[in-house]
GUMAR-188872 format. One line per field, with one value per residue: residue in three letters; x, y, z of N, C-alpha, C, O in turn. Coordinates in Angstrom, 3 decimals, decimal comma, m for minus. Layout:
lumti: (ALA;...) .
n_xx: (X;...) .
n_yy: (Y;...) .
n_zz: (Z;...) .
ca_xx: (X;...) .
ca_yy: (Y;...) .
ca_zz: (Z;...) .
c_xx: (X;...) .
c_yy: (Y;...) .
c_zz: (Z;...) .
o_xx: (X;...) .
o_yy: (Y;...) .
o_zz: (Z;...) .
***
This chain:
lumti: (MET;ALA;LYS;LYS;GLY;GLN;THR;PHE;HIS;THR;TYR;SER;PHE;GLU;THR;LYS;LYS;LYS;ALA;VAL;ALA;MET;ARG;LEU;ALA;GLY;LYS;THR;LYS;LYS;GLU;VAL;ALA;SER;ALA;LEU;GLN;ILE;SER;ASP;ILE;GLY;ARG;LEU;LYS;VAL;TRP;MET;ARG;LYS;PHE;ARG;GLU;HIS;GLY;GLU;GLU;GLY;LEU;ILE;ASP;ARG;ARG;ARG;LYS;LEU;LEU;GLU;SER;THR;ASP;HIS;LYS;ARG;LEU;THR;GLU;GLU;GLU) .
n_xx: (156,539;154,478;151,135;147,856;146,495;148,098;149,820;152,767;155,226;157,335;160,392;162,200;165,650;166,629;164,937;165,629;168,292;167,971;166,649;168,618;170,570;169,202;168,909;171,611;172,115;170,971;168,225;165,254;163,976;161,224;160,698;161,957;160,526;157,988;158,444;159,239;157,191;157,215;155,995;156,751;158,667;160,711;162,004;163,841;165,860;166,899;167,822;169,795;171,623;172,395;173,550;175,718;177,219;177,673;177,762;176,416;175,770;174,588;171,988;170,650;168,134;168,387;166,906;165,086;166,810;168,106;166,021;165,382;167,775;167,837;165,542;166,308;168,494;167,215;165,547;167,434;168,593;166,551;166,430) .
n_yy: (114,479;111,860;111,353;110,955;107,809;107,325;105,180;103,217;102,317;99,572;98,806;96,470;95,419;94,863;96,392;98,968;98,968;98,736;101,145;103,046;102,381;103,016;105,793;106,548;105,931;107,986;108,435;110,246;111,196;110,983;109,260;106,907;106,382;105,929;103,676;101,717;101,694;103,376;105,178;107,523;110,030;111,366;109,412;108,318;110,225;110,005;107,343;107,593;109,312;107,716;105,613;106,901;107,608;105,163;103,039;99,957;98,769;100,775;100,777;98,805;98,007;98,506;98,799;96,864;94,865;96,311;96,821;94,184;93,374;95,137;94,368;91,770;92,290;93,620;91,591;89,689;91,075;91,155;88,581) .
n_zz: (123,360;124,476;123,457;124,840;124,269;122,117;119,890;119,674;117,305;116,637;115,091;113,177;113,361;110,828;109,179;109,987;109,155;106,367;105,874;106,546;104,661;102,301;102,634;102,591;99,993;98,690;98,675;99,572;102,828;102,877;100,719;101,603;103,966;102,918;101,268;103,116;104,903;107,228;109,837;111,178;110,125;111,402;112,849;111,093;110,978;113,573;113,511;111,548;112,811;115,002;113,583;112,324;114,581;115,964;114,190;112,810;115,222;116,699;115,870;117,139;119,397;122,710;124,952;126,019;126,968;128,936;130,725;131,467;132,731;134,872;136,262;136,926;138,585;140,667;141,633;142,533;144,598;146,430;147,387) .
ca_xx: (155,848;153,411;149,774;146,948;145,974;149,067;150,454;154,139;155,614;158,705;160,936;163,261;167,013;166,761;164,237;166,472;169,466;167,518;166,348;169,895;171,196;168,471;169,270;172,982;172,074;170,455;166,764;164,775;163,320;159,847;160,730;162,311;159,392;156,908;158,843;159,351;156,009;157,621;154,999;157,367;159,858;161,735;162,751;164,960;166,923;167,483;168,582;170,996;172,560;172,931;174,413;176,969;177,969;178,007;177,680;175,217;175,474;173,732;170,608;170,073;167,364;168,910;166,034;164,527;167,875;168,342;164,924;165,512;168,895;167,438;164,613;167,098;169,295;166,298;165,092;168,515;168,810;165,475;166,635) .
ca_yy: (113,842;110,976;111,816;109,918;106,944;107,176;103,874;103,285;101,248;99,116;98,410;95,472;95,821;94,785;97,550;100,139;98,861;99,051;102,574;103,764;102,123;103,790;107,205;106,719;105,811;109,239;108,551;111,220;110,607;110,686;108,065;105,766;106,134;105,363;102,344;100,778;101,906;103,963;106,225;108,732;110,365;111,781;108,208;108,140;111,135;109,409;106,164;108,040;109,824;106,572;104,867;107,667;107,596;103,835;101,997;99,116;98,511;101,848;100,543;97,762;98,539;97,891;99,108;95,646;94,218;97,142;96,574;92,823;93,301;95,881;93,499;90,657;92,832;93,893;90,309;89,033;91,842;90,848;87,242) .
ca_zz: (124,449;124,025;123,668;125,342;123,228;121,035;119,806;119,219;116,399;116,765;113,805;113,296;113,039;109,368;108,617;110,266;108,292;105,006;105,824;106,541;103,359;101,292;102,832;102,126;98,535;98,139;98,746;100,548;104,002;102,510;99,861;102,448;104,863;102,116;100,801;104,242;105,741;108,502;110,060;111,717;109,341;112,354;113,258;110,160;111,414;114,774;113,092;110,825;113,812;115,741;112,665;112,158;115,836;116,488;113,171;112,884;116,637;117,180;115,445;117,978;120,532;123,926;126,098;126,603;127,727;130,113;131,665;131,987;133,665;136,056;136,995;137,481;139,702;141,765;142,177;143,260;145,821;147,368;147,939) .
c_xx: (154,697;152,045;148,909;146,387;146,941;149,669;151,852;154,441;157,050;159,148;162,102;164,615;167,197;166,090;165,068;167,683;169,113;167,279;167,637;170,579;170,523;168,804;170,681;173,073;171,445;168,946;166,377;164,118;161,902;159,773;160,997;161,135;158,239;157,234;158,834;158,189;156,373;156,724;155,601;158,681;161,002;162,579;163,980;166,144;167,654;168,339;169,868;172,052;173,204;173,883;175,755;177,837;178,478;178,010;176,403;174,814;174,519;172,270;169,905;169,380;167,802;168,010;165,507;165,582;168,154;167,261;165,038;166,635;168,579;166,498;165,363;167,895;168,400;165,837;166,188;168,821;167,765;165,687;167,595) .
c_yy: (113,022;111,569;110,651;109,119;106,700;105,771;104,048;102,081;100,859;98,608;97,457;96,084;95,853;95,982;98,813;100,153;99,216;100,549;103,402;103,592;102,938;105,276;107,476;106,628;107,044;109,386;109,593;110,492;110,163;109,416;106,806;105,392;105,477;103,925;101,310;100,884;102,348;105,172;107,545;109,022;110,786;110,617;108,026;109,009;110,559;108,206;106,554;108,554;108,671;105,754;105,581;107,582;106,214;102,721;101,188;98,811;99,563;101,655;99,485;98,407;97,807;98,126;97,860;94,945;94,988;96,880;95,188;92,725;94,049;95,042;92,345;91,119;93,059;92,603;89,616;89,765;91,504;89,493;87,229) .
c_zz: (123,896;124,359;124,128;124,167;122,076;121,059;119,232;118,344;116,703;115,403;114,022;112,930;111,519;108,686;108,810;109,343;106,847;104,861;105,746;105,191;102,256;101,399;102,315;100,604;97,876;98,129;99,795;101,714;103,656;101,652;100,687;103,340;104,111;101,704;101,924;105,227;107,153;108,727;110,521;110,989;110,258;112,863;112,379;110,557;112,627;114,392;112,373;111,813;114,575;114,869;112,483;113,408;116,229;115,453;113,335;114,321;117,212;116,832;116,290;119,176;121,796;125,144;126,774;127,453;129,011;131,157;132,276;133,009;134,954;136,912;137,646;138,695;140,916;142,435;142,987;144,571;146,879;148,045;149,054) .
o_xx: (154,021;151,847;149,206;145,873;146,628;149,988;152,086;153,976;157,884;158,351;162,894;164,694;167,841;166,626;165,191;168,062;169,871;167,657;167,725;171,110;171,195;168,965;170,928;173,992;171,392;168,434;167,089;163,752;161,444;158,880;160,350;160,789;157,593;156,372;158,461;158,203;155,908;156,694;155,011;159,683;162,165;163,728;165,040;167,294;168,881;169,456;170,908;173,238;174,420;174,901;176,806;179,061;179,579;178,238;175,428;173,632;173,734;171,400;168,695;169,958;167,595;168,335;165,483;165,275;168,408;167,561;164,815;166,478;169,014;166,632;165,084;167,961;168,770;165,747;165,900;169,257;168,046;165,188;167,869) .
o_yy: (113,441;112,194;109,494;109,684;105,945;105,242;104,924;100,972;101,716;98,042;97,631;97,124;96,757;96,523;99,629;101,198;99,918;101,152;104,349;104,555;103,483;105,950;108,501;107,178;107,135;110,381;109,793;109,322;109,106;108,592;105,775;104,216;104,566;103,051;100,158;100,234;101,777;106,087;108,597;108,343;110,576;110,804;107,626;108,576;110,616;108,057;105,924;108,260;108,653;105,260;104,940;107,494;106,088;101,564;101,660;98,615;99,264;102,292;99,294;99,239;96,599;97,688;97,802;94,478;94,388;96,733;95,022;92,072;93,630;95,002;91,985;90,422;92,737;92,532;89,016;89,145;91,555;89,268;86,170) .
o_zz: (122,956;125,400;123,833;123,201;121,155;122,124;118,400;118,605;116,993;114,654;114,948;112,278;110,986;107,719;107,896;108,814;106,177;103,856;104,964;104,639;101,381;100,381;101,680;99,997;96,650;97,615;100,780;101,604;104,089;101,844;100,497;103,455;104,630;101,790;101,704;106,272;108,140;107,905;110,275;111,209;109,912;113,260;112,862;110,479;112,702;114,889;112,565;111,664;114,771;115,353;112,486;113,306;116,765;115,805;113,920;114,602;118,112;117,427;116,166;119,875;121,916;126,247;128,003;128,550;130,056;132,342;133,475;134,041;136,027;138,135;138,790;139,708;142,045;143,661;144,022;145,541;148,077;149,148;149,619) .
***
């Protein structure tokens, strides 16, 4: 759960891809996080799971598109 005042970092698709490649090459989570300046080591575990389940497509953040489509749907319903 987010704490008051906590800031969230977003990472590019390329950074996620590099992190997964480094993990698959045998680097530890700590080494990868340090090399790519990832503040939350737990993120690597999530990215690895998404990569195993969906390939590179799983690393794409789709939340923004979901929010935009929801807003568009709501706006068209109001008209």
